[in-house]
N, C-alpha and C positions, 0 to 999 in steps of 0.2 A: 451379633453373634447368636447362633441357634444351637440348641441341644435337644435331642430326643423329640424332634418334630415340633418344637416350639417356634413361634414366629419371631422374626427379627424385631426387636423392640427398641426404637430410637428415642432417646431422651433429648427432646428439642430444647427444653429448658429445665433446669433443676431449681426448684423453688424452696420455700420454707418447709423443713421436715414436719410432718404431721398434718399439713394442710391438705385439703381435698384436691387431688390432681385432676387434670383434664386429659382425656384420652381422645385422640382424633383419628378417624378412620378415612382412608383415602378413597377416591373414586376410580373408575375404570377409564382407560387402561394405563394408569400411572402408578406412582408409589407415594411414600410418605412425604416427599419433597413438596407436594402441592400445598402443604400446611405451613411452610416456613415463613411466608409473608405474614400470615395471621399471627403466628407465634411471636414474631418480632414486635407486633403492635399491642399485644396483651399487656395491660397495666399490672403493676405489682410483681411480686415474686411468686410465681405460680409454676409448679411442675407440669410440664406438658410431655405426654408420652404418645408416640406414634408408631404403631406396628405396621409392618409391611404385610398385607394380606397374602394368603397362600399363593406361592409362585412368583409374586411381584417383589421387586427390589432384591433383597438378599434372603428372603424367606424360603423355607422348604416348599416343595410342590403341594398342590391340593391333595393328591393321594397320600403323600407322606404325613400331612397334617391330619388327614382322616384317620390313618392308622393310630396316630398318637392320641387322638381323642376317642378312640374306640368306635369309629364309624366305618362304613363300607367304603374302601378306597376306590371302588368302581363307580361310585355315585358322586357327581359334583353337586355341592349343596352350599347355599348361603349359611345354613346352620352349622356346617363344618367350619366355615370362616368364624362364626360367632363363638363356637366352642373353643376354637384355637385362640382367639383373642382372650377369652375369659381364662383359659388355662395359662396362657403366657403372662397375663397380668397377675394372677394369683401366685405363679412361680416367682414373680418379681416382688411379692409382698403387698400387692395392691388388692384390697378387698372391697373398696368403695371408690367410685370415681364418677365424674361427669363424663358422659360418653357422647361424642358428636361425630356424625358421619355425613359425608357428601356423596350424593348419588348412590353408587354401589355401597359405599360406607354407611349410608343411611339404611339400606336394606339389612346390613349386618347389625347396626345398632338396634333396629326393631327386633331382630331375632334374639339379640341379647336381652331385651326387655322381656321377651317371652320365655327364654330359657335360663337366664341368669339375672333375674330382676334384682336380687339382693346386691348386685354389684353396681347397678345403675342408679346413682344418686341424683342425676339430672340427665335429660335427654335432649340432644341437639340434632335436628333433622335439616340438613342443608341441601337445597336443590335436589330433592329426592321425592319419592312417592311411596305410599303404603300398599298400593294395588299391585296385583300380579300383572305380568305381560298378557296382552291379548294374543289371539292365535297368530296374527301376522307378525307381531314383534317377536314372539317365541320362535317362529320359523326363521326369521332373519338372524336371530342370535345363533341358532343351531347351524344355519348355512355358513355363517362367518367362522364358527368353531371348526367346521369341516375344512373350510378353505385354508385357514392359517395352519392347520396341521398338515394338510396336503402340500402347501407351499413351503412350509418350514420358515415362514417369514410373517411379520405382523402388518404387512401392507394393507390387508383387508380392513384394518381399523385406523389406518393412517389419516383418513379423512376427518377423524374426530379432532385433529389438531385445530381445525377451524369450527366444526359444527358445535363443539361445546362452548364456544365463545359467543357472546351476544353480537348482533349485527354491528353495533357501534365499534366494539373492540376488534372485530375481524379486520376492519379497515384502519382504525386509529392506532392499534397496538400490535404491529408486526413482531415486536419482541415477545409477546405472549404466544403467538403462533410458533415462534422458534422454540420457546421453552417447552410447549406441549410436544412439538416434534421430537425434541431431544428425549423427553421422558418416555414417550411412546416407543421410540427406537431402542431404549434400554430394557424393555420388557421382552420376555421370551414367548414364542408362539404357544407353547404348552400352557403357560399361565393364562394367556388371553383366551384360549379355547376352553379351558376348565372353568374360568370365571363366567364366560358366556353361557355355558351349559348350566352352571349353578344359578345364574340370574334368571335364565329361562324357566327353571323349575321352581322358583320361589313362590310361596303361597301369598294369597291376599291377606294382608295384616291390618286392614282398615279398622276392623272391629277391635283390634288390640289397643288402638289409640285411646279409646274411652276408658280402658281399664288402668292406664298408667296415670296415677295421681301425683307423681312427683313433678317438680318444676320442669318445664320443657321450653324449647325454642324452635321455631320454624323460620328458616331463612330462604329467600328465593330471589334470584335475579329478575329484575323487571322485564328483561328480554330473554328469559329462559324459554327455549323452544322445546326442551325435552321433558322438563317437569314444571309446567307453567304456573303462573301466579294463582290461577283458580284452584289448581291442585293443592298448592301450599295453604291457601285460605281454608280449604276443606279439611286438611289435616289439623290446622291450628284450631278450627272450630270444634273438632272432636276431642282434642286433648283438654283435660279439665283445667290445667294450669299452664297456659301457653302464652308465649310472647311471639308475635309475628314481625319479622323484619323484611321489608321489600327493598332490594338494593337497586338504586337507579343506574341505568346505562350498563347493566351487567347481564350476562347470560347464565349458562349452567355451571360455570367455573368461578363462582364469586370469590373463592379463596385467593385467587390470583388476579381476577379482574378488578375487584374493589375490596381489598381485605379489611379496611378499617371498620365498615359496618358489621362485618362478620366478627371481628375481634371484640367490638363493643357489645354485640349481642351475647357472645360467649362469656364475656366478663360478667355481665348481668346475670346470666344463667348460673355461673359459679357462685356468685354472692347469694342468689336465691336458694341454691342447693345447700350452701353452708348454713343459712338461716333456718331452713326446713329441718336440718339435722341437729340443730343446737337445742 
C-alpha cells in the first residue's frame, strides 16, 4: 500500500518487536520478490522489510516519489530512490536498520549512507559496485531507456533473464531463468527507463566507503560478470569493518542462485550491528 508518494513496503517477515530490522533493496529490473529465498533462510525471528523501488512492483513512479521527497520530478536519480526508502521507513516507524542492496539496490544503499547515515546501522553490498558508469555503459543505459519508452515494452532488458545469472546456472537452473523472465515481464517500461536514467547519472561513491565505520558485508558471486570478484574485494578492502563472502557457482543474482551464503552473511551482519549498538 502506498500513500503520498511513499514506496510500497513489504514485510517479508515479522520478527521480535524492538529488534534491529533488516531492510533489503532489490536489483534491476525486478522487484522485492528477489529476496524471498534469502528471507526464508535467515535464522531467528528477524523483521525483514523490502520496499519496491520507484516504479517497480506496486510503488509509485520515480517522478511521483521525487515530488514526495522534494526533488525535481524531471530528473531521474538514485538519490531520489534513497530518499524515498528513508522516508518510507521513517513513516513506518523505522529509525535504524541494517540496509542491504543487490546491484541497483546497492547503489541505493550507498546513497543512503551518504544522505541518511543515521538510519544505516549496518551496510550490505551484494553483487554491486561503488563506481559510476563509464561513458560506454552510460550510453547503453540511456539508449535502452529511449528504446523501452518508444516501444512501450520491456523487451530491451529481457536478455537480463540470463545475463544476471552465472554461466553454471544459465544451463543448470532453467527454473531461475523462468523466474527472472516472470519478474521482468511484471515491470513497466516507464520504471525501467527511469531507473536506467537514474543509474546512468549516479556518482562515483568509492571514497564514501572508507568513511562508513559501521559493520559492513560485501557479497559477490564467484561467476558474477557484471560486478566481478575483484570489484567486491576492492570495496571490502576500503570499508573499515567489512566481511567478504564469495559465493561459489553463482553470478550476479546470488539471492536466488545461492541464497544460503547470502542469508548467513546477512545474519552475521545483523549480529555485528546489534553488538555495535549495544
